[in-house]
Every structure is written in C-alpha cells, then in structure tokens.
N, CA, C, O and the ligand as a Tripos MOL2 file, in Angstrom:
@<TRIPOS>MOLECULE
protein
  245   243    62     0     0
PROTEIN
NO_CHARGES

@<TRIPOS>ATOM
      1 N          52.1010  152.0300   76.2160 N.3       1 MET1
      2 CA         52.6600  153.4070   76.8200 C.3       1 MET1
      3 C          53.5570  152.9480   77.8870 C.2       1 MET1
      4 O          53.1610  152.1530   78.7400 O.2       1 MET1
      5 N          54.7910  153.4330   77.8710 N.am      2 PRO2
      6 CA         55.7190  153.0960   79.1640 C.3       2 PRO2
      7 C          55.3800  154.0030   80.3410 C.2       2 PRO2
      8 O          55.9330  155.0870   80.5320 O.2       2 PRO2
      9 N          54.4850  153.5120   81.0720 N.am      3 ILE3
     10 CA         54.1990  154.2240   82.3900 C.3       3 ILE3
     11 C          54.8670  153.5500   83.4590 C.2       3 ILE3
     12 O          54.6420  152.3470   83.5980 O.2       3 ILE3
     13 N          55.7280  154.1900   84.3120 N.am      4 PHE4
     14 CA         56.2850  153.6290   85.5060 C.3       4 PHE4
     15 C          55.7720  154.3340   86.6730 C.2       4 PHE4
     16 O          55.3260  155.4780   86.5790 O.2       4 PHE4
     17 N          55.8290  153.5890   87.9410 N.am      5 GLU5
     18 CA         55.4380  153.7800   89.0810 C.3       5 GLU5
     19 C          56.6230  154.2230   89.8810 C.2       5 GLU5
     20 O          57.6810  153.6000   89.7930 O.2       5 GLU5
     21 N          56.5030  155.2270   90.6250 N.am      6 TYR6
     22 CA         57.6630  155.7280   91.3720 C.3       6 TYR6
     23 C          57.2650  156.0290   92.8690 C.2       6 TYR6
     24 O          56.1140  156.3210   93.1920 O.2       6 TYR6
     25 N          58.2460  155.9370   93.6920 N.am      7 GLU7
     26 CA         58.0000  156.4730   95.3050 C.3       7 GLU7
     27 C          59.1000  157.4370   95.4620 C.2       7 GLU7
     28 O          60.2640  157.2870   95.0920 O.2       7 GLU7
     29 N          58.6230  158.3570   96.0040 N.am      8 CYS8
     30 CA         59.4720  159.5490   96.4840 C.3       8 CYS8
     31 C          60.2400  159.2040   97.6990 C.2       8 CYS8
     32 O          59.6140  158.8130   98.6840 O.2       8 CYS8
     33 N          61.5710  159.3090   97.7400 N.am      9 ARG9
     34 CA         62.2450  158.8640   98.9810 C.3       9 ARG9
     35 C          62.2670  160.0000  100.1020 C.2       9 ARG9
     36 O          62.5480  159.7960  101.2830 O.2       9 ARG9
     37 N          61.9140  161.2640   99.5250 N.am     10 LYS10
     38 CA         61.7860  162.2280  100.4820 C.3      10 LYS10
     39 C          60.5390  162.3830  101.3140 C.2      10 LYS10
     40 O          60.5410  162.5390  102.5350 O.2      10 LYS10
     41 N          59.2940  162.3150  100.4120 N.am     11 CYS11
     42 CA         58.0750  162.5550  101.0710 C.3      11 CYS11
     43 C          57.2140  161.2760  100.9400 C.2      11 CYS11
     44 O          56.1000  161.2420  101.4630 O.2      11 CYS11
     45 N          57.6830  160.2850  100.2900 N.am     12 GLY12
     46 CA         57.0120  158.9570  100.3740 C.3      12 GLY12
     47 C          55.7820  159.0320   99.3030 C.2      12 GLY12
     48 O          54.9730  158.1050   99.2510 O.2      12 GLY12
     49 N          55.6950  159.9260   98.6350 N.am     13 ASN13
     50 CA         54.6220  160.0170   97.6370 C.3      13 ASN13
     51 C          54.6410  159.0830   96.3890 C.2      13 ASN13
     52 O          55.5980  158.9740   95.6220 O.2      13 ASN13
     53 N          53.4960  158.4490   96.2950 N.am     14 LEU14
     54 CA         53.4530  157.3610   95.0530 C.3      14 LEU14
     55 C          52.9150  158.0550   93.9070 C.2      14 LEU14
     56 O          51.8940  158.7300   94.0430 O.2      14 LEU14
     57 N          53.5040  157.9580   92.7800 N.am     15 PHE15
     58 CA         53.0330  158.4320   91.5070 C.3      15 PHE15
     59 C          53.5250  157.6780   90.3540 C.2      15 PHE15
     60 O          54.5070  156.9360   90.4000 O.2      15 PHE15
     61 N          52.7530  157.9090   89.2400 N.am     16 GLU16
     62 CA         52.9900  157.1890   87.7670 C.3      16 GLU16
     63 C          53.4990  158.3320   86.9700 C.2      16 GLU16
     64 O          53.1130  159.4940   87.1000 O.2      16 GLU16
     65 N          54.4160  157.9020   86.1150 N.am     17 GLU17
     66 CA         55.0560  158.8830   85.1730 C.3      17 GLU17
     67 C          55.0570  158.2370   83.8130 C.2      17 GLU17
     68 O          55.3720  157.0510   83.7170 O.2      17 GLU17
     69 N          54.7430  158.9070   82.8140 N.am     18 LEU18
     70 CA         54.8420  158.4740   81.6100 C.3      18 LEU18
     71 C          56.3170  158.8340   81.0080 C.2      18 LEU18
     72 O          56.6580  159.9940   80.7770 O.2      18 LEU18
     73 N          57.0680  157.8070   80.8050 N.am     19 VAL19
     74 CA         58.4850  158.0710   80.4910 C.3      19 VAL19
     75 C          58.7060  157.6650   78.8490 C.2      19 VAL19
     76 O          58.5430  156.5420   78.3710 O.2      19 VAL19
     77 N          59.0270  158.6140   78.2900 N.am     20 MET20
     78 CA         59.2930  158.5270   76.6980 C.3      20 MET20
     79 C          60.7420  158.1910   76.3280 C.2      20 MET20
     80 O          61.0080  157.6770   75.2420 O.2      20 MET20
     81 N          61.7780  158.5180   77.3420 N.am     21 SER21
     82 CA         63.1950  157.9160   77.0820 C.3      21 SER21
     83 C          63.7960  157.6650   78.4940 C.2      21 SER21
     84 O          63.4160  158.1830   79.5440 O.2      21 SER21
     85 N          64.7780  156.7980   78.3260 N.am     22 SER22
     86 CA         65.3810  156.3080   79.5940 C.3      22 SER22
     87 C          66.2520  157.3990   80.2160 C.2      22 SER22
     88 O          66.8170  157.2360   81.2980 O.2      22 SER22
     89 N          66.3460  158.5900   79.4450 N.am     23 SER23
     90 CA         67.2230  159.4910   80.0990 C.3      23 SER23
     91 C          66.3200  160.6790   80.7520 C.2      23 SER23
     92 O          66.8140  161.6140   81.3820 O.2      23 SER23
     93 N          65.0520  160.5270   80.5330 N.am     24 GLN24
     94 CA         64.0770  161.5120   80.9860 C.3      24 GLN24
     95 C          64.1260  161.6330   82.4880 C.2      24 GLN24
     96 O          63.9550  160.6000   83.1360 O.2      24 GLN24
     97 N          64.3250  162.6920   83.0750 N.am     25 GLU25
     98 CA         64.4430  162.9960   84.4240 C.3      25 GLU25
     99 C          63.0580  163.1050   85.1480 C.2      25 GLU25
    100 O          62.2550  163.9840   84.8320 O.2      25 GLU25
    101 N          62.8180  162.2300   86.0810 N.am     26 VAL26
    102 CA         61.5480  162.1160   86.7660 C.3      26 VAL26
    103 C          61.6900  162.8310   88.2050 C.2      26 VAL26
    104 O          62.6530  162.6370   88.9470 O.2      26 VAL26
    105 N          60.8050  163.5270   88.4500 N.am     27 THR27
    106 CA         60.7000  164.2720   89.7850 C.3      27 THR27
    107 C          59.4630  164.1540   90.4600 C.2      27 THR27
    108 O          58.4220  164.0970   89.8060 O.2      27 THR27
    109 N          59.4570  164.1110   91.6470 N.am     28 CYS28
    110 CA         58.1990  163.9890   92.4760 C.3      28 CYS28
    111 C          57.1480  165.1820   92.1750 C.2      28 CYS28
    112 O          57.4440  166.3470   92.4410 O.2      28 CYS28
    113 N          56.2020  164.9110   91.7430 N.am     29 PRO29
    114 CA         54.8710  166.0500   91.7360 C.3      29 PRO29
    115 C          54.4980  166.6970   93.0530 C.2      29 PRO29
    116 O          53.9600  167.8010   93.1320 O.2      29 PRO29
    117 N          54.8090  165.9600   94.0420 N.am     30 SER30
    118 CA         54.3330  166.5930   95.2760 C.3      30 SER30
    119 C          55.3660  167.6900   95.8120 C.2      30 SER30
    120 O          55.0290  168.8380   96.1010 O.2      30 SER30
    121 N          56.8570  167.1150   95.9230 N.am     31 CYS31
    122 CA         57.7130  167.9240   96.4990 C.3      31 CYS31
    123 C          58.9170  168.4010   95.5090 C.2      31 CYS31
    124 O          59.7850  169.1770   95.9070 O.2      31 CYS31
    125 N          58.9000  167.9240   94.3110 N.am     32 GLY32
    126 CA         59.8930  168.1680   93.4310 C.3      32 GLY32
    127 C          61.0020  167.5610   93.3660 C.2      32 GLY32
    128 O          61.7710  167.7780   92.4300 O.2      32 GLY32
    129 N          61.2930  166.6740   94.3680 N.am     33 SER33
    130 CA         62.5530  165.8980   94.6150 C.3      33 SER33
    131 C          62.6980  164.8990   93.4600 C.2      33 SER33
    132 O          61.7560  164.2460   93.0090 O.2      33 SER33
    133 N          64.0230  164.8370   93.0020 N.am     34 ALA34
    134 CA         64.4840  163.9670   92.0490 C.3      34 ALA34
    135 C          65.0370  162.8290   92.7270 C.2      34 ALA34
    136 O          65.7090  162.0450   92.0560 O.2      34 ALA34
    137 N          64.8390  162.5870   94.1000 N.am     35 ASP35
    138 CA         65.3330  161.3910   94.7920 C.3      35 ASP35
    139 C          64.2750  160.3800   94.9890 C.2      35 ASP35
    140 O          63.7340  160.2280   96.0840 O.2      35 ASP35
    141 N          63.9360  159.5970   93.8060 N.am     36 ILE36
    142 CA         62.9070  158.7910   93.8420 C.3      36 ILE36
    143 C          63.3860  157.2940   93.4430 C.2      36 ILE36
    144 O          64.4670  157.1050   92.8860 O.2      36 ILE36
    145 N          62.4520  156.1990   93.7910 N.am     37 ASP37
    146 CA         62.5130  155.0310   93.3150 C.3      37 ASP37
    147 C          61.6830  154.4620   92.5970 C.2      37 ASP37
    148 O          60.4890  154.4730   92.8970 O.2      37 ASP37
    149 N          62.1550  153.8420   91.4870 N.am     38 LYS38
    150 CA         61.3470  153.2030   90.5870 C.3      38 LYS38
    151 C          60.8810  152.0150   91.0770 C.2      38 LYS38
    152 O          61.6450  151.2420   91.6550 O.2      38 LYS38
    153 N          59.5430  151.7370   90.8940 N.am     39 LEU39
    154 CA         58.8510  150.4890   91.5770 C.3      39 LEU39
    155 C          58.4480  149.5960   90.3780 C.2      39 LEU39
    156 O          58.0810  150.0550   89.2970 O.2      39 LEU39
    157 N          58.5410  148.3790   90.6460 N.am     40 ILE40
    158 CA         57.9450  147.3720   89.7810 C.3      40 ILE40
    159 C          56.4670  147.0840   90.1150 C.2      40 ILE40
    160 O          56.0900  146.4400   91.0940 O.2      40 ILE40
    161 N          55.6370  147.6750   89.1260 N.am     41 SER41
    162 CA         54.2600  147.4410   89.3130 C.3      41 SER41
    163 C          53.5530  146.4950   88.3660 C.2      41 SER41
    164 O          54.2090  145.9610   87.4720 O.2      41 SER41
    165 N          52.2350  146.2470   88.5030 N.am     42 ALA42
    166 CA         51.5960  145.4200   87.6860 C.3      42 ALA42
    167 C          51.6530  145.9170   86.1170 C.2      42 ALA42
    168 O          51.5210  145.1490   85.1650 O.2      42 ALA42
    169 N          51.8390  147.1170   86.0290 N.am     43 ILE43
    170 CA         51.7750  147.6960   84.7120 C.3      43 ILE43
    171 C          53.2150  147.0630   83.9820 C.2      43 ILE43
    172 O          53.2540  146.9430   82.7580 O.2      43 ILE43
    173 N          54.1960  146.7360   84.7010 N.am     44 ALA44
    174 CA         55.2760  146.2110   84.1410 C.3      44 ALA44
    175 C          55.2810  144.9500   83.6800 C.2      44 ALA44
    176 O          56.2040  144.5580   82.9650 O.2      44 ALA44
    177 N          54.2090  144.1270   84.0450 N.am     45 LYS45
    178 CA         53.9720  142.7260   83.6570 C.3      45 LYS45
    179 C          53.3240  142.7580   82.2810 C.2      45 LYS45
    180 O          53.3750  141.7470   81.5810 O.2      45 LYS45
    181 N          52.7730  143.7580   81.8950 N.am     46 LYS46
    182 CA         52.2690  143.8300   80.4710 C.3      46 LYS46
    183 C          53.2880  143.7870   79.3760 C.2      46 LYS46
    184 O          54.4370  144.1350   79.6490 O.2      46 LYS46
    185 N          53.0090  143.4280   78.2620 N.am     47 CYS47
    186 CA         54.0240  143.2260   77.1910 C.3      47 CYS47
    187 C          54.2570  144.7490   76.8380 C.2      47 CYS47
    188 O          53.3800  145.6090   76.7600 O.2      47 CYS47
    189 N          55.6060  144.9090   76.6420 N.am     48 ARG48
    190 CA         55.9240  146.3190   76.3050 C.3      48 ARG48
    191 C          56.2000  146.5250   74.8660 C.2      48 ARG48
    192 O          56.4520  147.6530   74.4430 O.2      48 ARG48
    193 N          56.1630  145.3950   74.0250 N.am     49 GLY49
    194 CA         56.6050  145.5950   72.6050 C.3      49 GLY49
    195 C          55.5530  145.3040   71.5670 C.2      49 GLY49
    196 O          55.8150  145.1940   70.3690 O.2      49 GLY49
    197 N          54.3440  145.1860   72.0880 N.am     50 CYS50
    198 CA         53.2280  144.7330   71.3340 C.3      50 CYS50
    199 C          52.4160  145.9040   71.0330 C.2      50 CYS50
    200 O          51.4080  145.6900   70.3590 O.2      50 CYS50
    201 N          52.6450  147.0550   71.3850 N.am     51 SER51
    202 CA         51.7670  148.2550   71.1540 C.3      51 SER51
    203 C          51.4660  148.4200   69.7370 C.2      51 SER51
    204 O          50.3960  148.9390   69.4180 O.2      51 SER51
    205 N          52.3420  148.0130   68.8130 N.am     52 SER52
    206 CA         52.2350  148.2510   67.2960 C.3      52 SER52
    207 C          51.7690  147.1980   66.6240 C.2      52 SER52
    208 O          51.4040  147.3210   65.4550 O.2      52 SER52
    209 N          51.7160  145.8930   67.3530 N.am     53 SER53
    210 CA         51.3160  144.7380   66.6640 C.3      53 SER53
    211 C          50.1290  144.1670   66.9680 C.2      53 SER53
    212 O          49.8900  143.0180   66.5980 O.2      53 SER53
    213 N          49.2160  144.9170   67.6980 N.am     54 GLY54
    214 CA         47.8480  144.5530   68.1670 C.3      54 GLY54
    215 C          47.8230  143.7400   69.5520 C.2      54 GLY54
    216 O          46.7870  143.2940   70.0440 O.2      54 GLY54
    217 N          49.1090  143.6070   70.1170 N.am     55 GLY55
    218 CA         49.0880  142.8740   71.5250 C.3      55 GLY55
    219 C          48.6890  141.4160   71.4320 C.2      55 GLY55
    220 O          48.3940  140.7910   72.4510 O.2      55 GLY55
    221 N          48.6720  140.7980   70.0930 N.am     56 ALA56
    222 CA         48.1520  139.4590   70.2280 C.3      56 ALA56
    223 C          49.4310  138.5330   70.6340 C.2      56 ALA56
    224 O          49.2190  137.3910   71.0430 O.2      56 ALA56
    225 N          50.6090  138.9790   70.5320 N.am     57 SER57
    226 CA         51.8020  138.0290   70.6010 C.3      57 SER57
    227 C          52.5730  138.6370   71.6340 C.2      57 SER57
    228 O          53.4610  139.4220   71.3030 O.2      57 SER57
    229 N          52.3230  138.3380   73.0760 N.am     58 CYS58
    230 CA         53.1360  138.7510   74.1240 C.3      58 CYS58
    231 C          53.8730  137.4330   74.7070 C.2      58 CYS58
    232 O          53.8500  137.2150   75.9180 O.2      58 CYS58
    233 N          54.4380  136.6800   73.9290 N.am     59 GLY59
    234 CA         55.2990  135.6930   74.3660 C.3      59 GLY59
    235 C          56.6920  136.0650   74.9630 C.2      59 GLY59
    236 O          57.1430  137.2020   74.8210 O.2      59 GLY59
    237 N          57.2950  135.1890   75.5620 N.am     60 PRO60
    238 CA         58.6880  135.6440   76.2490 C.3      60 PRO60
    239 C          59.6260  135.9560   75.2190 C.2      60 PRO60
    240 O          60.6680  136.4740   75.6200 O.2      60 PRO60
    241 N          59.5120  135.7670   73.9750 N.am     61 THR61
    242 CA         60.5720  136.0230   72.8870 C.3      61 THR61
    243 C          60.5750  137.5750   72.7600 C.2      61 THR61
    244 O          61.3280  138.1270   71.9570 O.2      61 THR61
    245 ZN         58.2360  163.9330   97.0720 Zn       62 ZN62
@<TRIPOS>BOND
     1     1     2 1
     2     2     3 1
     3     3     4 2
     4     3     5 am
     5     5     6 1
     6     6     7 1
     7     7     8 2
     8     7     9 am
     9     9    10 1
    10    10    11 1
    11    11    12 2
    12    11    13 am
    13    13    14 1
    14    14    15 1
    15    15    16 2
    16    15    17 am
    17    17    18 1
    18    18    19 1
    19    19    20 2
    20    19    21 am
    21    21    22 1
    22    22    23 1
    23    23    24 2
    24    23    25 am
    25    25    26 1
    26    26    27 1
    27    27    28 2
    28    27    29 am
    29    29    30 1
    30    30    31 1
    31    31    32 2
    32    31    33 am
    33    33    34 1
    34    34    35 1
    35    35    36 2
    36    35    37 am
    37    37    38 1
    38    38    39 1
    39    39    40 2
    40    39    41 am
    41    41    42 1
    42    42    43 1
    43    43    44 2
    44    43    45 am
    45    45    46 1
    46    46    47 1
    47    47    48 2
    48    47    49 am
    49    49    50 1
    50    50    51 1
    51    51    52 2
    52    51    53 am
    53    53    54 1
    54    54    55 1
    55    55    56 2
    56    55    57 am
    57    57    58 1
    58    58    59 1
    59    59    60 2
    60    59    61 am
    61    61    62 1
    62    62    63 1
    63    63    64 2
    64    63    65 am
    65    65    66 1
    66    66    67 1
    67    67    68 2
    68    67    69 am
    69    69    70 1
    70    70    71 1
    71    71    72 2
    72    71    73 am
    73    73    74 1
    74    74    75 1
    75    75    76 2
    76    75    77 am
    77    77    78 1
    78    78    79 1
    79    79    80 2
    80    79    81 am
    81    81    82 1
    82    82    83 1
    83    83    84 2
    84    83    85 am
    85    85    86 1
    86    86    87 1
    87    87    88 2
    88    87    89 am
    89    89    90 1
    90    90    91 1
    91    91    92 2
    92    91    93 am
    93    93    94 1
    94    94    95 1
    95    95    96 2
    96    95    97 am
    97    97    98 1
    98    98    99 1
    99    99   100 2
   100    99   101 am
   101   101   102 1
   102   102   103 1
   103   103   104 2
   104   103   105 am
   105   105   106 1
   106   106   107 1
   107   107   108 2
   108   107   109 am
   109   109   110 1
   110   110   111 1
   111   111   112 2
   112   111   113 am
   113   113   114 1
   114   114   115 1
   115   115   116 2
   116   115   117 am
   117   117   118 1
   118   118   119 1
   119   119   120 2
   120   119   121 am
   121   121   122 1
   122   122   123 1
   123   123   124 2
   124   123   125 am
   125   125   126 1
   126   126   127 1
   127   127   128 2
   128   127   129 am
   129   129   130 1
   130   130   131 1
   131   131   132 2
   132   131   133 am
   133   133   134 1
   134   134   135 1
   135   135   136 2
   136   135   137 am
   137   137   138 1
   138   138   139 1
   139   139   140 2
   140   139   141 am
   141   141   142 1
   142   142   143 1
   143   143   144 2
   144   143   145 am
   145   145   146 1
   146   146   147 1
   147   147   148 2
   148   147   149 am
   149   149   150 1
   150   150   151 1
   151   151   152 2
   152   151   153 am
   153   153   154 1
   154   154   155 1
   155   155   156 2
   156   155   157 am
   157   157   158 1
   158   158   159 1
   159   159   160 2
   160   159   161 am
   161   161   162 1
   162   162   163 1
   163   163   164 2
   164   163   165 am
   165   165   166 1
   166   166   167 1
   167   167   168 2
   168   167   169 am
   169   169   170 1
   170   170   171 1
   171   171   172 2
   172   171   173 am
   173   173   174 1
   174   174   175 1
   175   175   176 2
   176   175   177 am
   177   177   178 1
   178   178   179 1
   179   179   180 2
   180   179   181 am
   181   181   182 1
   182   182   183 1
   183   183   184 2
   184   183   185 am
   185   185   186 1
   186   186   187 1
   187   187   188 2
   188   187   189 am
   189   189   190 1
   190   190   191 1
   191   191   192 2
   192   191   193 am
   193   193   194 1
   194   194   195 1
   195   195   196 2
   196   195   197 am
   197   197   198 1
   198   198   199 1
   199   199   200 2
   200   199   201 am
   201   201   202 1
   202   202   203 1
   203   203   204 2
   204   203   205 am
   205   205   206 1
   206   206   207 1
   207   207   208 2
   208   207   209 am
   209   209   210 1
   210   210   211 1
   211   211   212 2
   212   211   213 am
   213   213   214 1
   214   214   215 1
   215   215   216 2
   216   215   217 am
   217   217   218 1
   218   218   219 1
   219   219   220 2
   220   219   221 am
   221   221   222 1
   222   222   223 1
   223   223   224 2
   224   223   225 am
   225   225   226 1
   226   226   227 1
   227   227   228 2
   228   227   229 am
   229   229   230 1
   230   230   231 1
   231   231   232 2
   232   231   233 am
   233   233   234 1
   234   234   235 1
   235   235   236 2
   236   235   237 am
   237   237   238 1
   238   238   239 1
   239   239   240 2
   240   239   241 am
   241   241   242 1
   242   242   243 1
   243   243   244 2
@<TRIPOS>SUBSTRUCTURE
     1 MET1         2 RESIDUE 1 A MET
     2 PRO2         6 RESIDUE 1 A PRO
     3 ILE3        10 RESIDUE 1 A ILE
     4 PHE4        14 RESIDUE 1 A PHE
     5 GLU5        18 RESIDUE 1 A GLU
     6 TYR6        22 RESIDUE 1 A TYR
     7 GLU7        26 RESIDUE 1 A GLU
     8 CYS8        30 RESIDUE 1 A CYS
     9 ARG9        34 RESIDUE 1 A ARG
    10 LYS10       38 RESIDUE 1 A LYS
    11 CYS11       42 RESIDUE 1 A CYS
    12 GLY12       46 RESIDUE 1 A GLY
    13 ASN13       50 RESIDUE 1 A ASN
    14 LEU14       54 RESIDUE 1 A LEU
    15 PHE15       58 RESIDUE 1 A PHE
    16 GLU16       62 RESIDUE 1 A GLU
    17 GLU17       66 RESIDUE 1 A GLU
    18 LEU18       70 RESIDUE 1 A LEU
    19 VAL19       74 RESIDUE 1 A VAL
    20 MET20       78 RESIDUE 1 A MET
    21 SER21       82 RESIDUE 1 A SER
    22 SER22       86 RESIDUE 1 A SER
    23 SER23       90 RESIDUE 1 A SER
    24 GLN24       94 RESIDUE 1 A GLN
    25 GLU25       98 RESIDUE 1 A GLU
    26 VAL26      102 RESIDUE 1 A VAL
    27 THR27      106 RESIDUE 1 A THR
    28 CYS28      110 RESIDUE 1 A CYS
    29 PRO29      114 RESIDUE 1 A PRO
    30 SER30      118 RESIDUE 1 A SER
    31 CYS31      122 RESIDUE 1 A CYS
    32 GLY32      126 RESIDUE 1 A GLY
    33 SER33      130 RESIDUE 1 A SER
    34 ALA34      134 RESIDUE 1 A ALA
    35 ASP35      138 RESIDUE 1 A ASP
    36 ILE36      142 RESIDUE 1 A ILE
    37 ASP37      146 RESIDUE 1 A ASP
    38 LYS38      150 RESIDUE 1 A LYS
    39 LEU39      154 RESIDUE 1 A LEU
    40 ILE40      158 RESIDUE 1 A ILE
    41 SER41      162 RESIDUE 1 A SER
    42 ALA42      166 RESIDUE 1 A ALA
    43 ILE43      170 RESIDUE 1 A ILE
    44 ALA44      174 RESIDUE 1 A ALA
    45 LYS45      178 RESIDUE 1 A LYS
    46 LYS46      182 RESIDUE 1 A LYS
    47 CYS47      186 RESIDUE 1 A CYS
    48 ARG48      190 RESIDUE 1 A ARG
    49 GLY49      194 RESIDUE 1 A GLY
    50 CYS50      198 RESIDUE 1 A CYS
    51 SER51      202 RESIDUE 1 A SER
    52 SER52      206 RESIDUE 1 A SER
    53 SER53      210 RESIDUE 1 A SER
    54 GLY54      214 RESIDUE 1 A GLY
    55 GLY55      218 RESIDUE 1 A GLY
    56 ALA56      222 RESIDUE 1 A ALA
    57 SER57      226 RESIDUE 1 A SER
    58 CYS58      230 RESIDUE 1 A CYS
    59 GLY59      234 RESIDUE 1 A GLY
    60 PRO60      238 RESIDUE 1 A PRO
    61 THR61      242 RESIDUE 1 A THR
    62 ZN62       245 GROUP 0 **** ****
C-alpha cells in the first residue's frame, strides 16, 4: 500500500496518508491546510512493486 508520511507546514502536524494516485490532493487532518511536505520515511524503503508478487523479490531492478 502506498502510504506516505507528511508534515503540515502550517501547524507542524505529522500524519500518514494512503495515496491512491499521484494527483490525489492531501490535506492536513488537523487544520485542513494543503500546504504540506512529503517526508521520506522508513515506509519508503520497502519495496513498492512486490505487493502482487509475494514480496520475495525486492531487488534494485
Ligand atoms: Zn495542519
């Protein structure tokens, strides 16, 4: 699942959001602001393309 971590620039709230498409608009659940930063979290280190192949092959290819 493509879950990304965000930090709100307005109120500093940290939150995670399930993003289904790159065009999806993400807003802060605390203040509703769309002025947010996407963070590189530990989640991003996981293989993103193996969800349908059992997760056995997470090589750099
Ligand atoms: Zn906020």
